[in-house]
C-alpha positions in Angstrom: 60.3 104.6 51.2 57.5 104.5 49.1 59.1 101.2 47.3 59.9 100.0 50.5 56.3 100.2 52.1 55.2 98.7 48.9 57.6 95.8 48.9 56.6 95.1 52.5 52.7 95.0 51.8 53.4 92.5 48.5 55.4 90.1 51.1 53.0 90.1 53.9 50.3 88.9 51.1 52.6 85.7 50.9 52.4 84.8 54.3 48.6 83.1 55.7 47.5 82.0 59.1 44.5 79.5 58.7 43.7 77.2 61.5 42.8 74.7 59.1 46.3 74.5 57.8 49.7 73.6 59.7 47.2 74.3 63.1 47.4 77.7 62.5 51.0 78.1 62.0 51.9 81.1 59.6 52.9 79.3 55.9 53.9 80.5 52.8 50.4 81.4 51.1 49.1 78.4 48.8 51.8 75.7 50.5 51.9 73.9 53.8 55.5 75.2 54.4 56.0 77.2 57.7 57.6 80.1 58.0 59.5 78.7 60.8 60.8 76.1 58.7 62.4 78.6 56.2 64.0 80.7 58.9 65.5 77.2 60.4 67.0 76.3 56.7 68.6 79.8 56.3 70.1 79.6 60.0 71.7 76.3 59.3 73.5 77.9 56.6 71.3 77.1 53.3 71.1 80.0 51.0 67.6 81.0 49.1 68.9 78.8 45.8 69.1 75.9 48.2 65.7 76.2 49.5 64.2 76.5 46.2 66.0 73.4 45.0 64.0 71.8 47.8 60.7 73.5 47.1 60.8 74.3 43.5 57.3 76.0 43.7 58.8 78.6 46.0 60.4 82.3 45.0 62.8 84.2 46.7 59.9 86.8 47.7 58.5 83.9 49.3 61.6 83.1 51.3 61.8 87.2 51.8 58.4 87.2 53.3 59.2 84.6 55.9 62.2 86.4 57.0 60.1 89.8 57.3 57.5 87.9 59.0 60.2 86.7 61.5 61.6 90.0 62.2 58.0 91.8 62.6 57.2 89.0 65.2 60.2 89.4 67.2 59.6 93.5 66.8 56.6 92.9 68.8 58.2 91.2 71.6 58.7 92.8 74.8 62.0 92.4 77.1 61.9 92.6 80.8 65.0 92.4 82.4 65.5 89.9 85.2 67.4 90.7 88.0 69.8 88.1 89.5 72.3 88.0 92.2 
């Protein structure tokens, strides 16, 4: 469990939110590559190796960080059931 926590901390440092970069969207630190783009690429069937061919300066850890960020963003989402007739 300790390694997982350390790994998460390392991955968190790879994400940057800066209003001066991509209007404040979360990006991979040091790039203008939004987390959203990487998640969409994965959802469309690309794997980490495919993404790294498109963006050679990215690492597998950058892609992992994007997924972790997305998962944690969803974890904070509250869902309220809406009654329908």
